[in-house]
C-alpha positions as CSV (number, residue, x, y, z in Angstrom):
1,X,-132.4,-275.7,115.1
2,X,-135.7,-274.1,116.4
3,X,-139.6,-275.0,115.7
4,X,-142.4,-273.2,116.1
5,X,-143.5,-275.2,118.5
6,X,-140.0,-274.9,120.6
7,X,-140.5,-271.2,120.7
8,X,-144.1,-270.8,121.4
9,X,-142.9,-272.9,124.7
10,X,-140.0,-270.4,125.4
11,X,-140.8,-267.1,123.3
12,X,-137.3,-266.0,125.6
13,X,-135.3,-267.9,123.4
14,X,-136.0,-265.8,120.6
15,X,-136.8,-262.5,122.9
16,X,-133.9,-259.3,122.7
17,X,-133.6,-255.7,124.1
18,X,-132.5,-252.7,121.9
19,X,-131.2,-249.7,122.9
20,X,-132.2,-247.6,120.0
21,X,-130.2,-244.5,119.0
22,X,-132.8,-241.8,120.3
23,X,-132.3,-243.7,123.5
24,X,-135.8,-245.7,123.9
25,X,-135.6,-249.1,125.1
26,X,-137.5,-252.0,123.0
27,X,-137.9,-255.2,123.2
28,X,-137.9,-257.7,119.8
29,X,-139.8,-260.9,120.8
30,X,-142.2,-263.9,119.6
31,X,-146.1,-262.7,119.1
32,X,-147.9,-264.1,122.3
33,X,-151.7,-265.2,122.6
34,X,-151.7,-262.3,125.4
35,X,-151.0,-259.6,122.8
36,X,-154.3,-259.2,120.6
37,X,-155.5,-256.4,122.3
38,X,-152.0,-254.7,121.9
39,X,-151.7,-256.0,118.2
40,X,-154.9,-254.9,117.4
41,X,-154.0,-251.2,118.5
42,X,-151.0,-251.5,116.6
43,X,-153.1,-252.5,113.2
44,X,-155.5,-250.0,113.9
45,X,-152.8,-247.1,114.2
46,X,-151.3,-247.4,110.7
47,X,-152.0,-245.1,108.3
48,X,-153.7,-245.4,105.0
49,X,-150.2,-245.9,103.1
50,X,-148.7,-247.8,105.7
51,X,-151.6,-250.3,104.9
52,X,-151.3,-250.4,101.2
53,X,-147.6,-251.2,101.8
54,X,-148.9,-254.2,104.4
55,X,-149.6,-257.7,103.6
56,X,-152.0,-258.0,106.4
57,X,-155.8,-259.8,106.3
58,X,-157.6,-257.2,108.4
59,X,-156.6,-254.3,110.8
60,X,-158.9,-254.8,113.9
61,X,-159.1,-256.9,116.9
62,X,-160.5,-259.8,115.0
63,X,-157.5,-259.9,112.7
64,X,-155.2,-259.3,115.8
65,X,-157.0,-262.5,117.7
66,X,-156.3,-264.5,114.4
67,X,-152.6,-263.5,114.5
68,X,-152.7,-264.6,117.9
69,X,-154.3,-268.0,117.2
70,X,-152.5,-268.7,114.6
71,X,-149.0,-269.0,116.8
72,X,-147.4,-272.4,116.3
73,X,-150.4,-273.8,114.1
74,X,-149.6,-273.0,110.8
75,X,-146.0,-272.0,109.1
76,X,-145.7,-268.5,110.2
77,X,-143.8,-267.0,113.1
78,X,-144.5,-263.3,114.2
79,X,-142.4,-261.3,116.2
80,X,-143.3,-257.7,117.4
81,X,-141.4,-254.7,118.1
82,X,-142.7,-253.7,121.9
83,X,-141.5,-250.1,123.3
84,X,-140.4,-250.9,126.8
85,X,-141.9,-247.4,128.8
86,X,-145.0,-247.8,127.1
87,X,-145.3,-251.6,126.3
88,X,-147.1,-250.5,122.9
89,X,-146.7,-252.9,120.0
90,X,-144.5,-250.4,117.3
91,X,-143.9,-253.2,115.0
92,X,-144.7,-256.6,113.6
93,X,-142.1,-258.7,111.5
94,X,-143.8,-262.1,109.7
95,X,-141.8,-264.8,108.5
96,X,-143.0,-267.9,106.6
97,X,-141.5,-271.1,106.5
98,X,-143.1,-272.5,103.3
99,X,-142.9,-271.6,100.0
100,X,-145.4,-270.3,98.0
101,X,-145.8,-271.9,94.7
102,X,-146.0,-268.5,93.0
103,X,-143.2,-267.9,94.4
104,X,-140.8,-270.8,93.2
105,X,-141.8,-270.4,89.6
106,X,-141.1,-266.9,89.4
107,X,-137.6,-267.5,91.4
108,X,-137.5,-270.3,89.0
109,X,-137.7,-268.2,86.0
110,X,-135.1,-265.8,87.4
111,X,-132.9,-269.0,87.5
112,X,-133.1,-269.2,91.3
113,X,-134.0,-272.5,92.6
114,X,-136.0,-271.5,96.0
115,X,-135.8,-274.7,98.9
116,X,-136.8,-276.1,102.1
117,X,-133.7,-273.9,103.6
118,X,-135.3,-270.4,102.3
119,X,-138.4,-268.4,103.8
120,X,-140.3,-265.2,103.1
121,X,-140.4,-262.1,105.7
122,X,-141.9,-259.0,105.9
123,X,-141.6,-256.0,108.6
124,X,-144.0,-253.1,109.5
125,X,-143.7,-250.7,112.4
126,X,-146.0,-248.4,113.3
127,X,-145.9,-244.9,111.5
128,X,-144.2,-243.0,114.5
129,X,-141.2,-245.8,114.5
130,X,-140.6,-244.9,110.7
131,X,-137.6,-243.5,109.1
132,X,-135.9,-243.2,112.7
133,X,-133.3,-246.1,111.7
134,X,-135.1,-249.3,113.8
135,X,-135.5,-251.1,111.0
136,X,-131.7,-250.9,110.6
137,X,-130.8,-251.4,114.1
138,X,-133.6,-254.7,114.6
139,X,-132.3,-256.5,110.8
140,X,-129.6,-258.5,112.5
141,X,-131.6,-259.9,115.0
142,X,-134.4,-260.9,111.6
143,X,-131.2,-262.5,110.3
144,X,-130.3,-264.3,113.5
145,X,-134.8,-265.3,113.6
146,X,-133.8,-267.4,110.4
147,X,-130.6,-268.8,110.6
148,X,-132.4,-270.3,114.3
149,X,-134.9,-271.8,112.0
150,X,-131.7,-273.3,109.6
151,X,-132.8,-271.6,106.8
152,X,-129.7,-269.7,104.3
153,X,-131.8,-267.2,102.4
154,X,-134.7,-265.0,102.7
155,X,-136.7,-263.6,100.6
156,X,-139.3,-260.9,100.3
157,X,-143.0,-262.1,101.4
158,X,-145.3,-261.1,98.8
159,X,-142.0,-258.7,97.2
160,X,-141.3,-255.1,97.6
161,X,-143.6,-252.4,95.6
162,X,-142.0,-250.9,92.9
163,X,-143.3,-247.4,94.0
164,X,-142.0,-248.1,98.0
165,X,-138.3,-246.6,97.4
166,X,-137.6,-246.4,101.1
167,X,-138.3,-250.0,101.2
168,X,-136.2,-251.0,98.1
169,X,-133.2,-248.9,99.4
170,X,-133.5,-250.7,102.7
171,X,-133.5,-254.1,101.5
172,X,-130.1,-253.4,99.3
173,X,-128.2,-251.5,102.0
174,X,-129.1,-255.0,104.1
175,X,-127.8,-257.2,101.1
176,X,-130.9,-258.0,99.2
177,X,-130.2,-258.8,95.4
178,X,-133.2,-258.0,93.1
179,X,-134.3,-261.0,91.3
180,X,-137.1,-259.5,88.9
181,X,-140.4,-257.8,88.8
182,X,-143.9,-258.8,88.8
183,X,-147.4,-257.7,88.3
184,X,-149.9,-258.6,91.8
185,X,-153.0,-259.6,91.4
186,X,-154.3,-255.7,92.0
187,X,-151.9,-254.9,89.4
188,X,-149.4,-253.4,91.3
189,X,-146.0,-253.9,90.1
190,X,-143.4,-255.3,92.6
191,X,-140.1,-256.5,93.1
192,X,-138.9,-259.6,93.8
193,X,-135.6,-260.3,96.1
194,X,-133.0,-262.1,97.7
195,X,-130.7,-262.5,100.8
196,X,-127.9,-264.9,101.4
197,X,-127.3,-265.5,104.9
198,X,-123.8,-265.9,106.4
199,X,-123.8,-268.7,108.9
200,X,-123.8,-267.8,112.5
201,X,-120.5,-267.8,114.3
202,X,-119.2,-270.8,115.5
203,X,-121.3,-272.9,112.7
């Protein structure tokens, strides 16, 4: 079973190359300390709508440096999608290996007992990579990352906004089950969803 320290020491253990349907090549890999400036460009380039749907604390170089500085220091694992031709970061996937008490309480109310083998995740793609089927192509890699950390279920990081039907369809397409809805601190309505992972072949 992988650890955050092991991934930080050898990012290649979770690095995969993909050929997208449009013929472009991308690399799915762990975030590294040297990524701060390119990550800042990714964050700064997100539209107002993409920012509304994401969960980042900021969208500038300072925010990017904080994410890079946090590598292997807390409970988060962050992976980026990098366009091979340009070297541009075009996606960021966040895993939280610890569960938030509020999540535990909400799922408990729905009759689901979250445990240490569950994790939270949230993906964000740059605007020009949205709607191209990229999320569907990388989802098997996302599921494998969770399995490599011994996780058997995935819940959504902060849920998914009710008024984001494209994302709701995406999660349902990949096997997520609707658990319930809740109102966030900002008054927005979100859905909780959970995915049961099938084990890796050979396990």
